[in-house]
LOSE-157624 format. One record per atom (N, C-alpha, C): x, y, z; residue in three letters. Coordinates in steps of 0.1 Angstrom, whole numbers, padded with zeros to 4 digits, always signed. Example, Ala and Ser with C-alpha at 12.3 -4.5 7.8 and 13.67 -1.06 7.14 Angstrom:
2
+0132-0057+0078ALA/+0123-0045+0078ALA/+0132-0033+0078ALA/+0128-0022+0071SER/+0137-0011+0071SER/+0129+0000+0079SER/
***
This chain:
103
+0252+0140+0362MET/+0250+0155+0358MET/+0259+0162+0356MET/+0264+0172+0344GLN/+0275+0180+0341GLN/+0274+0190+0351GLN/+0268+0201+0349HIS/+0271+0213+0356HIS/+0258+0216+0363HIS/+0259+0219+0378THR/+0246+0222+0384THR/+0247+0236+0389THR/+0242+0243+0392SER/+0242+0259+0399SER/+0229+0260+0406SER/+0234+0267+0420ARG/+0225+0269+0428ARG/+0217+0280+0427ARG/+0204+0280+0423VAL/+0196+0291+0426VAL/+0201+0298+0415VAL/+0198+0297+0399SER/+0202+0303+0395SER/+0192+0316+0390SER/+0177+0321+0393SER/+0169+0328+0392SER/+0164+0334+0405SER/+0169+0345+0408GLU/+0166+0352+0419GLU/+0150+0353+0424GLU/+0143+0356+0410GLU/+0127+0359+0410GLU/+0124+0347+0410GLU/+0126+0333+0409LYS/+0119+0317+0412LYS/+0123+0315+0425LYS/+0130+0322+0430VAL/+0136+0321+0446VAL/+0128+0327+0455VAL/+0122+0337+0448LYS/+0116+0347+0459LYS/+0099+0346+0456LYS/+0096+0338+0444VAL/+0084+0329+0442VAL/+0078+0319+0451VAL/+0091+0312+0450LEU/+0087+0298+0454LEU/+0091+0302+0473LEU/+0099+0309+0476GLY/+0098+0310+0490GLY/+0083+0319+0495GLY/+0078+0326+0487GLY/+0065+0333+0490GLY/+0054+0322+0490GLY/+0056+0311+0481LEU/+0043+0301+0480LEU/+0046+0289+0490LEU/+0057+0286+0497LEU/+0061+0281+0506LEU/+0057+0284+0519LEU/+0058+0299+0522ARG/+0053+0305+0537ARG/+0038+0305+0535ARG/+0032+0306+0520SER/+0019+0304+0523SER/+0013+0293+0527SER/+0022+0285+0527TRP/+0017+0269+0530TRP/+0018+0267+0544TRP/+0027+0275+0554GLY/+0032+0276+0564GLY/+0043+0271+0566GLY/+0053+0270+0555HIS/+0068+0264+0556HIS/+0080+0276+0557HIS/+0086+0271+0563ASP/+0097+0280+0566ASP/+0104+0278+0554ASP/+0107+0289+0547ALA/+0116+0287+0532ALA/+0130+0283+0533ALA/+0133+0286+0545ASN/+0148+0284+0550ASN/+0150+0269+0551ASN/+0143+0261+0552ASP/+0142+0247+0552ASP/+0146+0241+0540ASP/+0141+0248+0528PHE/+0142+0244+0517PHE/+0157+0249+0510PHE/+0155+0235+0500GLU/+0167+0239+0493GLU/+0166+0239+0475GLU/+0172+0247+0471VAL/+0164+0249+0456VAL/+0176+0245+0444VAL/+0179+0241+0436GLU/+0187+0237+0427GLU/+0181+0236+0413GLU/+0188+0243+0408GLU/+0185+0244+0388GLU/+0197+0237+0385GLU/+0194+0228+0374ASP/+0203+0219+0367ASP/+0197+0223+0352ASP/+0205+0234+0344GLN/+0201+0235+0331GLN/+0208+0224+0320GLN/+0218+0215+0324SER/+0224+0209+0313SER/+0224+0196+0322SER/+0215+0192+0325SER/+0211+0177+0327SER/+0212+0164+0323SER/+0217+0155+0322GLU/+0216+0144+0317GLU/+0202+0136+0318GLU/+0198+0138+0328LEU/+0185+0133+0328LEU/+0176+0140+0321LEU/+0178+0155+0325ALA/+0167+0162+0314ALA/+0167+0156+0299ALA/+0178+0154+0295ASP/+0184+0151+0281ASP/+0174+0135+0277ASP/+0177+0129+0287LEU/+0174+0115+0285LEU/+0156+0116+0284LEU/+0150+0124+0291PHE/+0136+0125+0288PHE/+0131+0134+0277PHE/+0141+0143+0272GLY/+0138+0152+0260GLY/+0132+0166+0267GLY/+0136+0166+0279LEU/+0134+0179+0287LEU/+0142+0192+0283LEU/+0139+0201+0274GLY/+0150+0213+0267GLY/+0153+0222+0282GLY/+0145+0220+0290GLY/+0145+0234+0299GLY/+0155+0230+0311GLY/+0157+0218+0312GLY/+0168+0215+0324GLY/+0156+0213+0336GLY/+0160+0209+0349ILE/+0155+0201+0358ILE/+0154+0210+0374ILE/+0146+0215+0377VAL/+0146+0221+0391VAL/+0142+0209+0403VAL/+0152+0209+0411ILE/+0151+0198+0425ILE/+0149+0211+0437ILE/+0136+0205+0443VAL/+0131+0211+0457VAL/+0132+0201+0465VAL/+0142+0202+0478ARG/+0147+0197+0488ARG/+0145+0203+0502ARG/+0135+0197+0507ARG/+0132+0201+0526ARG/+0143+0196+0532ARG/+0152+0203+0538ARG/+0163+0197+0548ARG/+0155+0190+0559ARG/+0151+0192+0568SER/+0144+0190+0577SER/+0138+0171+0574SER/+0133+0170+0566THR/+0126+0155+0563THR/+0133+0148+0552THR/+0141+0156+0545GLY/+0149+0148+0532GLY/+0140+0147+0525GLY/+0127+0152+0521GLU/+0120+0151+0511GLU/+0124+0157+0494GLU/+0129+0151+0487GLU/+0132+0157+0476GLU/+0123+0156+0463GLU/+0120+0164+0453ARG/+0112+0163+0443ARG/+0120+0170+0433ARG/+0119+0163+0418LEU/+0123+0170+0409LEU/+0112+0173+0396LEU/+0113+0185+0391TYR/+0105+0190+0386TYR/+0110+0194+0368TYR/+0106+0190+0360ALA/+0109+0196+0344ALA/+0104+0214+0343ALA/+0117+0217+0338THR/+0116+0231+0333THR/+0114+0232+0321THR/+0112+0243+0315GLY/+0112+0251+0300GLY/+0100+0256+0294GLY/+0101+0256+0283LEU/+0087+0263+0275LEU/+0078+0252+0278LEU/+0068+0258+0281GLY/+0053+0249+0287GLY/+0053+0243+0296GLY/+0066+0241+0306SER/+0065+0234+0319SER/+0055+0241+0328SER/+0047+0229+0334ALA/+0040+0232+0341ALA/+0046+0228+0359ALA/+0060+0232+0358TRP/+0066+0228+0372TRP/+0060+0235+0385TRP/+0058+0244+0384PHE/+0054+0255+0393PHE/+0036+0252+0400PHE/+0031+0249+0393GLY/+0016+0239+0395GLY/+0019+0230+0401GLY/+0030+0223+0394THR/+0032+0206+0400THR/+0035+0208+0413THR/+0045+0216+0413LEU/+0053+0218+0429LEU/+0037+0225+0436LEU/+0028+0230+0435LEU/+0016+0234+0441LEU/+0009+0223+0444LEU/+0004+0214+0434MET/-0004+0202+0439MET/+0004+0196+0449MET/+0017+0193+0446ASP/+0026+0184+0457ASP/+0026+0190+0471ASP/+0024+0200+0472LEU/+0024+0213+0483LEU/+0010+0207+0490LEU/+0000+0205+0484ALA/-0013+0205+0488ALA/-0015+0184+0490ALA/-0009+0181+0481ARG/-0012+0163+0485ARG/-0001+0165+0500ARG/+0006+0173+0505GLY/+0014+0171+0519GLY/+0028+0165+0512GLY/+0031+0168+0502HIS/+0048+0157+0498HIS/+0059+0165+0507HIS/+0057+0176+0512PHE/+0068+0185+0515PHE/+0064+0183+0533PHE/+0057+0178+0536ALA/+0051+0182+0552ALA/+0060+0175+0563ALA/+0058+0179+0573ALA/+0068+0171+0584ALA/+0061+0159+0586ALA/+0067+0147+0593GLU/+0065+0136+0591GLU/+0050+0134+0602GLU/+0050+0142+0611SER/+0039+0145+0621SER/+0023+0144+0614SER/+0031+0158+0603THR/+0016+0162+0600THR/+0013+0149+0587THR/+0021+0143+0579ARG/+0016+0134+0570ARG/+0009+0122+0579ARG/+0014+0121+0592ARG/+0006+0106+0603ARG/-0006+0113+0605ARG/-0007+0125+0609SER/-0020+0130+0615SER/-0029+0130+0602SER/-0025+0134+0585ARG/-0032+0131+0577ARG/-0038+0118+0572ARG/-0029+0106+0574ALA/-0032+0096+0569ALA/-0043+0091+0582ALA/-0043+0092+0594MET/-0051+0088+0604MET/-0063+0095+0597MET/-0064+0107+0595LEU/-0080+0114+0592LEU/-0084+0103+0581LEU/-0074+0100+0571LEU/-0082+0096+0559LEU/-0089+0081+0561LEU/-0079+0075+0572GLN/-0084+0060+0574GLN/-0097+0064+0584GLN/-0097+0071+0590GLU/-0112+0076+0596GLU/-0123+0078+0586GLU/-0124+0085+0580THR/-0133+0088+0569THR/-0138+0080+0560THR/-0129+0069+0560ARG/-0133+0058+0549ARG/-0140+0045+0558ARG/-0139+0048+0568HIS/-0146+0037+0580HIS/-0160+0042+0581HIS/
***
């Protein structure tokens, strides 16, 4: 990757922080990186670049395509609902609950 800028849009960070807090997460535990000149984005034909959301305490990292017509924010919301950024103990609890409901 050529050039990476840490959190280039203050508005994005505010909205993302509010979303994380609404899901019970500490927004300070997350790192948001926006890469407008990503070679990876170019490889997949994504003109807007990539947003990388990383949870420091768990190491979970997800990449989202940005740009016109991108639904990265909705995809992040779905990832939160699926528990992708949940603490390890929460993931284990959900997995156990799912196993119980299947029996």
